[in-house]
N, C-alpha and C positions, 0 to 999 in steps of 0.2 A: 616517255618524253623526249623531248628532242634536241641533241646533242647546242652546246653554247660555244659561238663563236664570240670571241672579243674582238672587232676588225678598230684599227691604229691606223689612220691619215697618214699623208704624205707632208712633208713642211710646205703651208701654205694654201691648205684645200683641206675647209672643214671637212667633217665625218660625215654630213648630210648630202654634200658634192656623188656619193657614192652609194645614193638609192638603187639607183639600178642594179647594182649589184648584188645588193643585202636583198634588195626584192626579189631577184633568181634565186639566192639560198634560202628563202626564208621558206620554203616547203621544207625542206628538213632540218634547217636550223635556227635555233634561237639566235638572232643578231645584235650586240651589244659594241655600244662604241662612246668612247668622248669626244664631243663634238670638237673641242679645238683646244689641242692640247701646245701646252708652254704658257697658257691664259690664265693661270690658276696662280696668284701670287704665294701660295705656300709651297709650289713648286716652279721653282726658277729655271731661267734656260743658264748652265754654265756647264764648265768643260767638261767632257763625256757625258752630261744628262743626265749624270744619276738621281738628280729632283724627278727628271721628266718619268722615267724608268719609276721612280714612286710613285708617279700619277696614275703608271696605270694600272700597279700593284694595290695603289689605295680602292681604285676603284672596281677592280677585280673583288679587295677585300669587301664593299658595300655590299655588293652583291651576295657576297657567302653568310655575310651577317643576316643578310632577307632572308636566306633560306629556309627554311621550317625545319627537314631534316639536313643528314649530313650533305655540304657542298657538293656539287661535281666538280669533275676537270673540264677545263673549258679548251679548247681550241685558240690560238692566238696566230693571228693573222693582220698583217700590216704592208703598208706599201710604203716603200721608200722608206721616210724616217718611220713611220711605221711597224716596217719588218725588225728592224735594229732594234727598236724598243723590244716590241715582242720577245725578240730572241734574249736580250738582255733580263727581261722581268722575268724570263723562264729558267737562265739561269740563278736567280734568287729565288723564285719560288715554284722551283720543279716539280713539290708534290700538287700544286694545284692547276698543271697544266699539262695537257693531253699531246699536244705536238703543234709544233709552231711553222705553219706557211709564208715564206718571204718574197712579197713582191716587187724585183728590184732593185735590193737592198744587197749587193756583193760585199761581202764579209772583207775589211780593210785588213793585210797583215804580212808580217814580212817585212823587206825590205820598205812597202809601201806606207807601212806604219809611221814608221821611222822619218820615211820623206814627208808625212802627213804631219808629223809631229813639226818638222824644221820650218813648214811651210804658213804651220798656226803661227809658228812665234816671231816668224820675220812679216807675217802679214801678207806673202803671197798668194797664201790659199783663196786672199777675199778676188784674184784675178783668175783663178783657178776653178771658180767654183758662180752657182748662177747669186753668191752672194753680193757683189757690186750694182749687181744690176736690180736687186730688191732693195736698197738703199734707197734708188730714185723711182721705185715704182709707183705708178700712178694709183690715186688711191679715191680720185670723187668722178662720177659720172654724172650725168642729167638726170637720166633716165633708163627706164629696162632696156628700151629700143639701143640706147647711143653705148649702152656695156654691148649688148648683143654683138652692133656691127662693130664695135672696137676690138672683140675678142676673136668674131669670127673670119675679121680680116687680116690675123696673123697665123702662120703658116702652121705653128706647131697646134693652135687649139683648130685651126682648119679640118684636122685631123680626127677631129672628137668626134664621138656618136652623137647626135644634136639632144638626146635626155643628158646627156651629163653635164655639156656645155649650159643647155637651159637648168640644170639644177644647179651650175657652178655663179651663174646670173641670180638665180634667186637665193642661193644660203650663204654662196662665196663673197656676192656683194650685195645684200638685202636693199632695200629702202632705207632710209635714213632721215628722209624729211617729209613733211606731208605735199611738199609740188613733186614728189616723185625722184628727189636725188637719193642717188645710191653711192653707199662707200663701201670696201672692205671692210669684213668681217676680220680677216685675219691681219694682226697687227705686223705693217711691215716691219719692224724693227726687231718683234721675234721673231719673224721667219729669220731675219740676216745672223741673229743672235745663233740660230739653231746650225744655220751654213757654217757660222765660224767654229760653231765648238762640238763640229761630229766628233764622235769618238777615236781615239787613234790606239788604243790598249785594247779592245775586243779580242783580237787576233788572237794576243799572248792570251787571254783570259780562254778562248778555245780551245788551247794548245793539249788539254786532258781533256777534249770531247765535250758533248751537250748532251744532257740528265735524258732529253726528251727527243723523239723523233723531228725531225727539219726536213722540211719539203722548201723549193727554191722555182720560181717562174721568171725566168730572164726576157727580157725585150731582146728582139734579132736586130734592131737598130740604137740598141740602148748607148750612150756616147758611158754614161756611169760605168755599166758591166765592159766595156771595151776600155776606160782609164784605170780599175781597180785588179778584172783579171777575178777568173773564178777558183782558183785552186782550193783556197780557203774552204770557200762555199761547197765546191764539190767535196770535202773532206769530209764537213759533216753534214751534210746532205743523202749523200750516197746516190742511190737512183733515183733519188726520188726528186728529180731537176728536169724541167721543160723549159722550152722555148716557146714565146708567145708572138708573132709579126706583132711588131710595131717599135716605139721609141719607150723610153725611161716612163712615157706617162701613158704605156697599152693597156690599164686598165680603162685610162677613159676614152681610150680609142677602139675598144673591143671589150664590154663591159660585159656582157652575154658569153663569149669566149673565155672570160678571165674567170668567171662564176665557176661556167663549168669544170676549168682546168682546177680551182682550187677545190671542189667537189671531189675530180679524181683523185687528189693528192692526199686530203682525208681521207678519204674510204680505204687510199694505198698505207699509208703510216695505219689506220687503225687495224686490218687487216696484219698487221708488221706487228702489232703488239705482244 
């Protein structure tokens, strides 16, 4: 029986965008995911994301209820938003989790947590994060070809592996009209709210350590890692930290290398259990 990976996506990118990574992992793991976190009215976006964590736990619980025998523990793997949710879910249900791998989700702790709290209170965080741009994000394209050309012309997306970009067009901007018109699958207001409610209490919750093994992969050119630092992340991950050439979106830029790095960390954490 294969081990189970429950994968959680980054803000704004539905899980199917990561199909290339899932395919690479599927020989050794059964991969499960929530397609669009934050879009279920039962689990709204609020400060510190408690309901988004509950959404992940609820999905894990559904699979456990479907198991014929005692449900196995799962690996939680997540990118950006998904990495934080994976770690917070592991804190709430450690008995369900084998370990966590966070893809460019550096833990905010110490004075940076206090700074984040102040900037959220004053609204300054909107200008220091992608939130402001998200409010004005384009939502409609006349055709798949127009959407493809639009994103390929942007430097950040031009670095993506073609398979990942193709899946973003197909699943992140699906056809919404018989004439071929396409629209964003991920509600931009929900994306905006997720950015504005980034947890500032996680570092404090980790002060006593983490009850499951943690691995971390950081992008060598990640602005998020530069802003936050890796002090707390290294504290909870120990030796299980790797670097991947690329930006915060390195899973989209190097999906096969990312999948292999995830496999290495999972095997290392399994061996250390």
